[in-house]
N, C-alpha and C positions, 0 to 999 in steps of 0.2 A: 352346720359346722361339724366336721367329722370328729371322731373320737381322738385320732392322732393329733389333729390340729388343736383340740382343747388341751390335751396333755402337754403338747409343745408350748402352748401359751402359758399354762400354769407353771411349767418349769422355767420359762423365761422370766415370769413374774417373781418366782422364788429367788432366782439368781439376782435379779435387780434389787429385791428386798434385802438380800444378804449383803449387797454392796452398799446400799444407801442407808439402811437402818443404823449401823454404827455411827455414821456421820450425823444423822438427824438426832439420834438420842444422846449424842455427845459422849459416847463411850471413849474413855482414854483421855478426856480433857485434863485430868489431874496429873497426867504423866508428862515428862519432858519430851519424849518421843512417843506419841500416842499409838502409832502403828508400827512399832519396831518388830522385828522378826522374833521367832521363838528362841533362836540362839542368844540374842541379846537379853531377852527376858530370863532365860535360864542362867546366863552369866551374872545378871543382877541378883537373882535369888541365891545363887551359890555364894557370892561374895558377902551377902547379908548374913547368911547362915554361918559361913566359915571364912572369915576375912583372910586367913593365911593360906588358903587353898592354892595349890600350884597345879596348873593343867598338866596332863600326862604328855601331851605333844602340842606342837604348834602347827598352824595351817601350812600347806606346801606353798600356796600363793596367797598373798594378802593384797587385794586390790588397793590402789593408791587413794581411792575415795569411795564414799557410799554410793555415789551415782554410778560409778563403774561397776561396783558390786551388784547394784540393782539391774543394770543393763545385762550383765553376765547371767544373772538369775532369769531375766526375761528371755534371753536367748535359749537358755536351758529349757525353760517351759515351752517355748515355741517349738524347739526340736522334739520334745516329748509329745506335744500335741500333734505335730506333723506325723510322727511315727504311728500314733494311735489312729489318726484320720486315715492314713495309708492302709493300716491293717483292716479297719472296719470297712473302708471302701473296697478293698480287695475281696474281703469276705462277702460283701453284698453283691459285688460283680460276679463272683463265682456262683452264688446262689441264683442270681437272675439268669446266668448262662445255663445253669442246670435246668431251671424251670423252662427256659426257651427250648432247650434240647428235648425235654420230655414232651412239650407241646408240639414241637415239630415232628417228633416220632409218632405221637398219637395221630396227628393230622395225616402223615404219610401212611400210617396203617389203615386209617379210615378211608383214604382215597384208594388204596389198593384193593379194598373189598369189592 
């Protein structure tokens, strides 16, 4: 097994552990919404500390349900992942192209001798 394969397998195992361990260990069982987002957690903490707190502004768009909000977040994450994948793929393609160009130039130079 190559070094890259072992690293990829360990990374995949770590990601799976991060996804499964909170469920297995029962983290958040004492909460009404165990896996609420950071915004909801912050709102809860603020209202506990300062019940009369008034937000400075309101959202520009409030989705009609939590499912739609989750779907919009997933679309946002997918677009971000696509942009990153495109960037890294483009970078790798350019590097491979440069390596091929150097190899071709060396081969042509050695054939010319």
